[in-house]
N, C-alpha and C positions, 0 to 999 in steps of 0.2 A: 426603397429596395423590399422584395417579398423578403417573408421569415426565413430560417432556414429550415429545410425539410424536417421531419422528424424521423427519428434513424430509427427507429422500430416500432413493432408494435407493443412492446412493454411499456414504453411511455404513454402510448394513446388509451391505454385500458389504466391507466390511475386516475382518479378520481379528481373532479376538478377541488383543490385545496384551498383557491385565491378565496380569502375569506374579505368580508364587507369592508370598503375605505377605510383606513384607521381613522380612531377616533378624534373629534377635534382638538384641535392644539396639541396632536401628541407630540409630531417632531418639535415643534417649538418647547414643550416640556425635557425633551430629550435634549434640544440644543443648551438648555438652562443650566442642567447637568453636565454636559459633555464639552459645550464652546464649540470651538474648530473639530474637535475629535469626532464629532456627528458631522457624517459627508453624506449630500444625495444629489453631485455631481452624476451625470449620467456613465460617465467614462466610469469613475470609481464603481460605481452600482454595476457596470455589465464587468467590470475584472471581475469581482465578488458575485456575479453571477453565472459565472463558467469554470469550467476546471480544464485538467489536461484530457478531461474524455471527450466522448464524441456526442453529447448531449448538446443539444440547444441552448443558448445564454436564456436564464429568466432570472428577471432583474429583482433583489429585492428594496424596498421603499425606502430604505437608508443603512449606510457602514457607520458604525460605530467600533473606533478604534480604543481599546481598552489597556489601562497599563498594572494594573493589580486587581485582587480580588474584589476590594471594595467596589472597585468600576463596574464589574461584573456582577456583582449583587445589585448592586443599583439599577443597571438596566436589565436585569431579571425583575426586579419589582415593579419598574415600570411598563413593562410587557406586560405583565403577571395583572396588573392593575385593569391596563388597556386590553387586552387580549389579543394581543399581539405575538405572532410568531417569529421565533430567535434562531437562529441556526451561527452553531460557531464556525468561523473561518481561521483556517492557519496558513498555508501556503499555496491551497487549492492545485493540489497536485494528484488529488484523490481522481480513479478511473472510471468508479460507477455512479458516479452523479451524486456522491455524501452531500458536497457543499450546496449543491441547487436550492435556491428559496422559494420550494414551491407554492406557499401559502404567500408570498410575497412577504412584509415583515421587516424585520431587522437581520443584518449579516453582522454577526460580533466578531470584529477581528481582533485575533488575541497575538498579533505577530511583534507587537510591541512589548510584552509581556517575555522579552528574552533574557532575563537576567538567572545566571548560577548564583541559587541562594546559597547551599553550600555542597564542602569537598570533603570528604572522611575519608583520606586515604589507607589510615588503619584498617577501616569496616569496607573498603572496596565497595563505598557507596557516595551516590551524590542525590541532590535533592537542585530541582531547575524549575523554572516558571515554563507553561506550556507553547510560548511560542521561540521559543531559541530552537536552532536548527542543528539536526544532529550534526554538520561538517563543524560547528561553530562552539559547539559544546567539546567536540575532540580537540580543537583548537585549543579551548582552553584549559583541557585536562595535560597538553601533549607534556610539561616539566613533570607532571606527577609520576610518569610511569603507568600509568591508567590508561584504558581506553574503554568509550560505549561501543561495543561491537553491532548492534541489530543497524543495518543497512539496505534500505529498502530501494535504493537503484537513487530514485529524485531527493534532494537535501530538503526531505521533509522538516515539518516542526517536529518537536516531541510530542506535544500534545497532541497534534494530529495521527501520529504514529501508535501514540496508545488507543485512541477513539478508533482505529481503525485495524486495531491486533496486527501491524507491520511485522514483517519478517525480512525479508532479502536472502543476499548472496551470504551471511554469515550463518543465518538457519539452523544450519546443518550441522556446527561444532558449537553457537553461543545459545542456540533457542530464537525464541520470540518474544515480542515484546510483553507475551504472558509472563514469560519466564523471567523476563527482565525487569520487569516493576515490583517494586516491594512494597509500596503506600500511594494512593491519592488526595490531594483535598479537590472536593468536587463542590459547587455549585447547586442545588438540588432547581425543582422548576416553584419551591415554595421561595429560594433565595436564601435559604439555609445553606451553612460550607458545615462539610463532612469531611473527616479522616477516614480511609481506607483502612488505613496499614502505617504499622511502624517499622523501624528500621531494623528488627530484628531479621534473619533469613528463614524464619517459620513462623508458624502462629497457627493454633487452633482456636482462637477465638470468636465464635459466632458464624456468622454467613460470611463469605469471602465475596465480601463487597468491592476489593480491588478489581477480582478478576469479573464482575458482574458489567463494570463500567468500561472495562478495557473491551474495546469490538463493539460498543454501544452506539458509535457511528452519531455523537451527539444528541439518541435519541432520551436519553434520563438523567443527564446530568452536565453541565459543563465543567470540565478539568480544570484546575488554574494553578496545579504543582502538582510532580513528578517525582518521587523518589525512585532512583535507577542501580542495579547492580552494574560494577562496573568489573574491569579484567586487567589482569596484569599483560602490557605490552610484549609478546612474545619476545623471544633470545633471538630465535632464526625465523626468516618469513623467505618462503620462496613460491615464484608464481611461474606457470608458464602454460602453454597451450600446446595441443596435439591433435593433429587431424586425423580423419578415420576414412576409411577406404566406403562403409557403410553408415547409416543412421542406427542400425540395430548394433554394431559393435560399441559404436560408443558408448549407447546406452548400457551394453553388457558388461563393457568396463567397471560403468559408476556401482551397478547393483557388484560385482564380484568384489570390489573394493570394500566394499562397505560389511560385505560378509567374512573378507578379511579381517575386519576388525580397524582396519587403515584410518585414523582421525583426522581427515582432512576439515581445513577449513573452509574452503571454499570448493565448491566443482559446479562448474556451469557448461550447458550445452549451447551450443547456435548452430542449427542446419546450416546446409548449405548456402541458401539464400539469404539468411540472415547474416553468414560470414562476408558477402558480395557487399550487402547493404552498410557494414563495420567499416569495412575496407574503401569502400566510395566516400565515407563522413569522416570517416580517421586516419585513414591512410597508412593502413597495418600492411597491409601486403601478404596476409596471412592465405594458405592455399586455400580456395574456396571449395570447403569439403567440409561433411560435419564434423563441429571440431568442439572438444572440452577444453575449456579455462579450468586451470587447479589453482590453488593457492595452499599452503602447508604452512604451518605454525608450529612451532616446539622448540627444543633444544635443537643445537648442530648437530646429534648424532641421532635425535630423533626422526629431525626431518632429514636428513640423509636415507635413513631407511623406509620411510615412506615412500619417499621419491623412488627409491629402487622398484619398490614392491608396485607402485602406479606403473611404473614404466614396463615390468614384466608385463602385468595384465592388458596394457594398452597394445604391447607387441602383439600377444595371442590371438586377441580379437581386430588385428588389420591396422592399428594405429602405427603413423607415422614417426617422423623424428619431433623428441620436443624442440622449441621452440622456448627458452630461460628468459624472465625477467629478475634478476637479481637485485639490481637498482631499485631504489623508492623511486624513480623519477619513472623507470621502465615502468615498474608496477603501476604507479597511477596512470599513466598512460593508456596500459591495457585494459585495467579494471573501469578507468572514463570511459574506453571505447564501448565496454560492456554495459555502463551503464546507460550509455547513450543510445542503444539497441533500440529501442521504441522510436526515436526521432527517424534514427538510419533507414528503418523499415518505412516509416511514414515518406521520407524522402526518397523511397523509389519510384514515384509517381509526383509532377509538377504539382501544386495547389492542391494536393490529397490533406483529407485529413485522417485520422487514426482511428482505428476501433481495435483494443485488446480486450483478453480474456484469457481467464488462467480456471485451472484445474487442478487437483492436487489426488492420487491413489497412491495406493499400496505400491511400496517397491517391486514386489515380484508380479508386478503388473503395467509396470512403466514401459517396458519397451513394447509392448503391445500397443497401451496406449496412442504414444507418440506414432509409433508408424501407422496406425490406422487413420490417425487424426492429417498426418503428414500426407496419407493416400487422398484423403476430402480434401485438403488445401492444392492440391496438384489438378483438382478437378475444377476449383474455383475460378472464375473469371477476371478475380482481382491479384494483386501480388499479395503472397502472406508469408510471414516466416514463422518457428518455432524457435522461442529461446527459453531457457527452464532452467530453476535451482532445482536441478534434479537429483542432487544429493539427500532431499528428502520427497520426491515424487512429484513435485510442485514443477507446471510447465505453463508457457503462455504462446497465444497465437497471435500475431499482432498483423493485422488487416491496412493495407493503405486503400481506400476512398476514394469515390467522387463524390461533396458532399453534395452537388443537386442532382444525382443518378437515383432516384427511390430504389429502381428494382438491387442495384449495389447491395445497397443497407438489406432489403429483406433479403437477399443471398446472404448475407454474412449472418444477419440474426438464426438462420436456417442453419449453419453450418456450426454457430455458438450453441444452438439447441442440441445438434448431434454431438457434440463434442462432451457437453455436460452430462449427457445421456449414457453418453461412451462409458464416462469418469465413475457415473451411479452405478452403473451397472455392475461395474469392477469394486465395488465395494469405497470409492473415494468421496469426493465432495466438489458442489458446484463452483466453491472459490479457493483456493489455498491460501491467498493475502489479499487481492484487491476487494472482498468484501463483496456486501448484500446492496446496499443504497438504493438505488430504483431499478439497476439494470436487472437482476437477478431474483427478485422477489417471488415470481412462481417457481424457480427451480429450487428456493431454499423449501418450497411447500412439497416439491417433489423426494429432494432428500430427506427430511426429517418428519413431515406426515403433518398435517392441519392440526393435529392435537398440539404436538411441540409449538407449533407457530402461534397457538392458543396461548399458551404458557408465557409467551413472550408478550404477546399483547396483552395478557391480564399483569404481568409486572410495568409497563408501558401505563397503563390505566391507573395502575395504584400509585405509579411513583411523579406521573406528568398528567394527571387529570382534562387537564384544559387541552393537551395533544398542543403545546406552543414550542418544545424543545426541536426542532426538526422534523416537522412533521412529512407524512408519506415516504418514510423511508424503512428499509427492511422489511417490512409487511405494511399491508391497507388494512387499517380498521375501520 
């Protein structure tokens, strides 16, 4: 079977990073140290050489499953001595090729490091290993009256969420991983274990190493423990959907609600085609029109006030009736459908693959950016939807494409380029939450300039002079 087509010109423009064959006896040394936790079966390597993204699979030479920080240090030491690349791997849910082993080498699977190390209820924080998934963490916290609010949609690992600076549906109220992480334990390319922060809520002690590693996509260090802020479970939670006559009316409602100071926990936009897709997948039976998904947190009185104000604003902007989800099971069904929007959109065509991109713009430019992007999508030859965390100016375009049709891949690449250029012209960013990976490296330069990216390169060279940790990601060396 021929290899899948190259997804776009961005991957073609990357340098050939594959190194010389592994040093003689390297796999044997790994097996001596890790026994059956070192795997070379092609099926396991393929699982770790792909992701939720549209990129072709790139096989690592081996996969090592680690259980503690000592395992990570030992694997780093062996790779450094052998000059072998090392790519951290969590749940494989990234969307810009973050975990593809472009230089071969070792895929370091952290999913078995999934323990909650400590919960400090009085201080509203906890410390976890990187492999625990966010849903498992919240299940562990269920009886404490606390929860971890960052929700990128996918049931990602906490370590992967920190490495990609994830955010998601709750970011408008609770922030992103940048705000959620108090401190990290990180293994450096030299095999040293460093701690970047303590449990205090603020610190002015030296460089902010925590924020350096958050969003570094595994290029500077391997996260082995994370201390997180937690929040009290709100007294009252209400969720609702509201259809709109126009996409513009839905976005205007969002902007006006925040100008009015309504502290919504979640506010998500699905365009008409995306609603059609989630109806097909989840059987929600929603009107197939631009729709906002709301969630309100707070006291009973506070939630009632929020609801009334938003209802008034929606009505003035062409909003229809609110459909309420007050029971936990109804809210769960509603948000599961939102979280599966990507799969619903891709499923609009049989045997398709998905390509999703995101941008983020200032709230004052959000309506214009979304409307112009939707016009672009309407002219496309492939089905495409818009869905977004519009409460913070972030939205996504999801394309359903034929992997055997190179012209579709090229068409989507051009639409993506225009969407990013539009966002940058409006003072926005090329990615609000997906990250750079290998898909948006040129766009990072467009956004920040070559000099700023050179500062990033200098940090990479200083901390990882052999370029062993996740080489080829974020920028070209």
